[in-house]
LOSE-476697 format. One record per residue: residue in one letter; z, x, y of N, C-alpha, C in turn. Coordinates in steps of 0.001 Angstrom, whole numbers, plus 500000, padded with zeros to 6 digits. Last residue first. Example, Ala and Ser with C-alpha at 12.3 -4.5 7.8 and 13.67 -1.06 7.14 Angstrom:
S507080512850497750507140513670498940507870512900500030
A507800513190494310507800512300495500507800513200496700
***
This chain:
N510454420020471159509136419480471398508987419148472899
K512144422977470402512128421743471164510706421294471423
A513192424357467333512163424357468379512152423004469041
S516539425377466761515433424453466471514461424449467638
E518241428114465431517726427477466626516546426603466249
Y520878428005463066519489428273463392519070427520464655
T524205429077464013523231428210463355521831428563463803
G525312432546464104525394431102464341524345430337463562
H525157435250464025525893434611462946525929433094463070
G524124437072465925523218436387465004523893435759463818
F525759438101467825525596438890466621524675438228465598
N525679436158469780525359437529470141525090438391468912
G524072433028468843525183433955468968524721435368469267
K521765431652466397522447431684467682523589432696467651
R518896432918464620520232432327464681520809432453466083
S516525434340464368516430432895464624517777432199464689
I517480436894463841516629436690465005516584435220465391
K518826437194461523519628436871462701518783436673463957
D517002437990459551517360436580459619518121436234460895
S516709440748459728515525439934459964515860438448460128
D519316441538459136518725441892460434517507441041460745
F519584440564456512520434440027457565519848440337458951
N517725442139455142517512440699455202518341440049456298
D519009444613455452517670444407456016517345442921456135
Y521361444193454023521444444409455477520076444232456143
A520278443952451435521023442841452023521103442992453542
S519155446496451025518277445333451048518965444127451691
R521460448073450978520453448291452010519524447094452135
R522717447062448651523400446985449962522397447137451092
A520837447719446719521137446319446966521824446139448311
Q520961450491446878519701449827447175519916448358447476
A523526450996445956523215451285447367521917450623447793
S524646448232443893524107449576444106523828449755445593
R526155445933443965525935446567442679525449448014442832
F528722445470446356527296445560446031527139446344444740
T531404445746446735530901444439446328529419444469445989
Q533830447828446194532389447960446355531774446680445808
L537007448476447604536138447620446816534690447893447159
S538304450204449290538780450182447904537910449324447005
P536949452450451688537043451092451108537466451159449637
R539161454872453149537958454554452414538082453137451829
A540327456535456010540485455422455063539147455087454437
E541145459907456441540137458872456640540294457807455558
K544499460741457358543351460849456483542421459667456704
T546412459816459085545761461091459375544506461279458539
F547813457594458434546581457412459192545870458732459529
R550084458414457158549150457614456389547802457443457097
P551570459744459086550857460534458064549839459737457285
M550999458529462365551695458413461089550905459177460030
Q550654460734465128550162459679464263550986459676462976
W550820461875468464551461461755467141550887460573466396
L548152463643470081549069462507469964549596462386468535
T548171467230470540547553465990470077548607464885469959
D548848469106473501549215468693472138548537467366471799
A546737471325475304547377469999475231547651469629473768
D547480474661475979546704473725475178547460472410475052
V547791475844479219548503475471477997547655474449477255
P547257478524481528546746477326480830547456477122479495
N549720479382483902548996479750482695548494478503481980
Q549254478911487296549926478478486074549062478847484882
Y549744480180490556548932480149489342549787479758488147
T551225480534492807550877479153492440550076479062491145
R551452483300492930552654482488492928552369481063492454
L548855484207493077549615484506491865550876483661491771
L548296483280495680547549482751494538548268483015493230
S550059484812497196550235483358497170549484482728496006
A549031487380496704550404487061496311550616485553496233
R546488487250497780546634487480496345548021487109495870
T546408484450500081546393485864499738546553486005498230
E544744481911501843545484482322500649545322483828500451
Y545188480791505092544385481562504155545275482060503019
V545422477676506411546217478812505961545408479532504880
Q544328475948509276544028476425507928544844477668507612
G544483474941511813545599474686510904545380475214509502
P542082475744513094543386476229513594544528476023512608
S539470476977510880540146475874511565541525476336512008
R536678479015510935538131478960510774538694477789511567
K533719479783509217534358478956510235535853478829509925
Q532729481094507036533159481910508166533900481109509237
K532091478967505374533054479964504917533607480777506084
S530213477619506897531467476941506580532528477920506066
E528182479496506951528876479180508198530196478477507926
E527422479442504259527930480683504833528687480426506127
Q526553476806504069527686477257503271528286478545503812
R524388476912505837525533476062506147526759476467505342
K522694478661504479523197479015505811524413478185506185
A522134477210502191522837478488502064523422478923503404
M520778475061503372522034474829502667522831476121502507
E518531476412504399519448475720505312520795475457504647
L517308477338502096517818478302503075518809477659504020
K516648474858500945517541475782500248518129476810501195
R514892473869502846516130473139502570517138474041501865
R512813475730502655513550475612503905514875474898503695
E512002475208500000512521476529500364513326476475501653
A511147472561500281512240472883499358512848474248499682
L509054472868502094510225472084502478511413472385501568
W507282474365500522507818474944501751509061474199502206
K506732472531498501507343473819498165507971474460499396
D505534470494499958506791470226499264507506471524498903
Q503226471885500810504177471365501785505536471095501144
Y502021472409498381502426473530499223503430473081500284
K501478469851497454502453470675496739502928471847497588
H499895467653498205500819468260499186501881469111498486
E497898466719496623499252466265496312500312466873497227
L495694468068497619495758466616497754497155466074497506
L496325470721496932496189470341498337496314468837498526
D496328470602494166497564470961494854497503470600496332
F493643470001493755494647468997493398495983469306494055
I492280472293494472492141471127495344493196470069495029
P493339475597494518493262474355493710493284473133494609
T491236477933496099492469477168496207492355475895495375
S489721480634494333489621479369495050490953478625495019
P490514484087494869490418482909493996490450481624494802
R488393486213496760489683485543496660489560484317495772
T486475488773495269486517487466495918487878486823495705
S486882492245495924486942491114495005487103489808495779
I484552494177497694485893493602497659485868492371496761
G482365496545496013482755495602497051484176495109496844
Y480519496744492952481080497330494156481431496224495154
V481084496443489567480584495742490753481295496322491961
M480140497766486426480990497852487620480305497178488799
S478768497951484075479158496612484508480012496622485764
P478431500664483546477268499867483989477633498490484502
P480980502762485021480508501875483946479347501021484434
M480223505926486475480695504564486632480187503707485473
R481196509207486494480369508218485831481010506844485963
R481241511368489166482039510433488371481129509364487783
T480534514704489465479988513357489547480756512442488600
R482768516895491060482147516415489833481694514964490001
S482100518755493889482826517620493317482066517091492106
R481997522255493918481296520979493960482135519892493287
Q483466524483493332483769523771494567483075522417494641
G482386525419490988483756524926490967484123524144492197
D479906526214491837479990525132490865481394524550490803
E480524528317493494480011527102494102480078525924493141
S483671529876492632482232529708492525481810528381493146
Q486140531286494723485738530245493781484227530101493789
N487261534556494891486410533520495468486014532520494389
K490564535641494722489322535455494003488546534299494622
R491981537549497414491935536373496543490579536280495858
R492818541015497380492069539873497885492108538728496874
V494988543470498454494634542612497331493982541366497906
D495871546648499450495057545486499786494674544751498497
H498240548850500915497624548215499753496888546957500194
T499352549634503298498681550651502487497989550089501249
A500497547341504340499560548095505176498776549120504372
R502240546533502373501069545690502638500044546414503501
F504129548612502645503391548459501387502132547609501591
E505124548155505195504371549387504959503561549290503657
Y506413545699504627505354545759505644504489547006505460
Q508337546464502751507251545592502319506105545574503327
A509941548030504413509283548646503264508130547785502768
N510854546136506243510031547264506702509275547899505545
A512343544390504620511178543889505337510273545041505775
T513297545560501291513511545390502732512218544965503405
V512541546049498718513176544763498990513411544527500467
L510724547620496371510816547497497829511336546099498151
G510161547987493706511518548268494162511684548193495657
A507754547174492685507891548599492992509266548958493506
S508124544454492568508084545187491295508239546684491508
V507894543935495283509195543740494644509235544470493310
A505153544489495594506152545254496343507529545127495726
A503958542596493966503819544013493610504836544868494335
R504674540318495389505133540476494017505046541936493575
N503327540763497780504794540709497781505353540883496380
L500676540677496805501192541881497467502715541894497464
S500491538067495823500363539188494892500903540472495498
M500811536724498257501752536486497166501690537617496144
F498680537511499805500002538004500170501019537753499063
D495631538284499503496564537569498628497961538135498876
R493323537830502135494316538664501450495284537797500662
D490156536214501578491424536390502268492369537256501440
A486835537556501347487978536873500755489240537182501533
K484196536970503505485174537923503012486399537169502512
K481138535582502802482479535347503302483456536313502654
E478074536604503748479048536716502670480450536589503247
K475702534519505080476784535461505344477768535439504177
R472342534344504303473675533812504072474719534893504294
K469702534131506361470530535088505628471936534532505520
F466612532838506591468037532531506680468806533488505772
P463635532704508409464450533414507395465922533167507652
L462358529441509025462849530717509521463679531395508447
T459609527993507367461036528004507689461419529395508137
T456964526000507050457370527315507563458818527220507990
N454996524389505070456424524385505378456850525789505759
T451898523569506510452684524361505562454126524368506020
L449365521236506798450650521719507291451380522444506173
T445991521608507231447041521407506223448317522039506728
P444016519879509614444743521076509158445812520709508136
W440989518252509197442433518086509282443128519349508806
G438233519728511068438875519043509938440374518953510144
H436994520521513386436438520965512111437057520219510925
L438582519613515485437295518960515247436681519349513909
A440788521351515410441013519944515089439709519221514810
E439632523724516239440111523637514856440349522187514442
S439171523026518871438046523367517995438444523287516530
S441732522659519984440874521488519778439703521790518851
G443983525006518235443461524291519393442562523124518999
G445273526388516227443890526735516532443273525951517664
D447956526181515485447042525152515006445580525443515332
R450406528218514342449253528239515242448213527258514709
M453932528255514177452682527730513647451591527762514717
G456405528927515150455588529997514588454252529538514063
N458033528108517951457175527498516933456234528574516407
P461444528635518946460037529074518890459300528433517722
R463398526223520582463192526966519346461727527380519253
G464777526492523956464216525801522798464042526738521619
Y463837528246526919464768527411526176464055526744524996
T463284531483527879462637530250527430463620529481526559
L463771533620530618464356533014529421463660531692529115
G463071535089532875462067534845531845462613534248530574
A466183536779533481464897536284533976463903536130532826
P469323535589532020468316536621532307466990536010532733
V471947533909533564470811533750532669469795534832532991
I475321534009533625474144534641534231473014534613533214
I477652531554534027476812532220533032475576532749533731
G479450529940535421479523531397535566478722532155534538
R479259527233535446480023527814534350480100529327534427
R479453524895538098478901526135537557479857526695536510
K478968521414538162479919522521538135479288523723537463
P476184520134540069477026520236538866477911521470538921
K476489518932543465475878519795542464476774519857541239
G477848517643545502476572517102545052475865517945544025
L479452520512546651479301519077546810477909518638546376
E480494522912544220479743522531545407479545521033545426
T483498524521543147482472523504542943481823523142544263
R483984527973542876484304526759543600483154525761543437
L485200530156540367484069529552541045484481528229541666
L487344531007538922487244531512540281486102530884541063
L487020529909536398488192529502537163488121529944538620
E484832531175535307484702529780535711485861529329536585
N483595534254536007484834533568535658484771532142536203
Q481443535548536983481318535044535624482578534330535140
L482152536553539386481160535484539397480942534891538003
M483826538611538685484449537399539197483475536226539230
T482237540707538005482745539897536889483448538633537370
D481792542034540369480750541133539878481235540253538729
R484645541982542549483902542547541443482860541530540980
N486512542798545349485512541891544787484709542609543728
V489944543360545454488644544006545344487678543034544672
G491537540415546606491592541861546407490193542434546375
L491363537822547249491214538140545836491321539633545566
V492686535533549372492542536974549213492513537288547736
G490791532484549572492004533263549465491688534732549297
P488731530190547659489227530805548898490509531569548642
A486580531009544896487743530302545416488240530987546675
T483082531516545639484307531744544895485457531017545555
H480901531259547171481124530189546213482366530433545357
E480624533518548641481015532321549369481293531145548439
W479695535527547044481143535438547184481578534216547973
P476942535644547121477593534966545993479073534776546186
N474733535298549355476133535703549407476869535011548279
Q472204534532548312472358535708549162473806536194549154
Y471832533818544803471982533421546203472388534650546989
N471595533139541792470726533918542684470842533351544086
L472735532469539027473441532758540278472592533698541110
T471153529882537312471164531303537606471808531532538957
D472681527418535286472069527793536563472195529285536765
T472009525638532256472781526601533040471983526973534268
A472278522587530450471491523523531240472407524399532067
M473551522196527218473743521967528644472967523022529411
***
């Protein structure tokens, strides 16, 4: 930001109105005491010395137009000398307090005097330790945001999302109605208590089986076996099943059906 030189005949006319006491030159350097002028930028109270040149000095000499006609000049990288400031390490108060306690100083005043007479600095980390380690990425890694999976077109055509939403809404509505029915009280309704429930509760009793004669308790078995073997019995039933198709009656025991011309 450009600064203005305070070169005017009566510098005190630009200060704030009111009684300021003894006028001093340092008041012209206080931004709070300077009064802003109409149509001019606000003064910051900085006194610029005479002959000040703004910008950065150029240490390169090109030789003018005669040097340019002789040939192309070779540019050299001229850099200003840079001196790195050595950063002073901060005090290690944890080590100081630990040493003070080890020395038997437990009061605040004693520890304050110990820190005033002793000095312990933190260890400066090396530049290699401060640098962030380069993370190796796999060669198959792809940068960016993952693509959203495509919507199944068959679910859209079959309106599955709509049916799912309707089912969820129906389920919520039924649960809401059940909750309202539980909370709703009718004037003639009597609420059951634990005592009334225990009074009407009946212990479950196993139902007795019906009485039967002892002769019928055991499974009855046939006393005669008219078939020579199980294979013969199976073959006879197979022939009966195939023959009852052309017979009359619900069970296929009637006469044969004749084809009508």
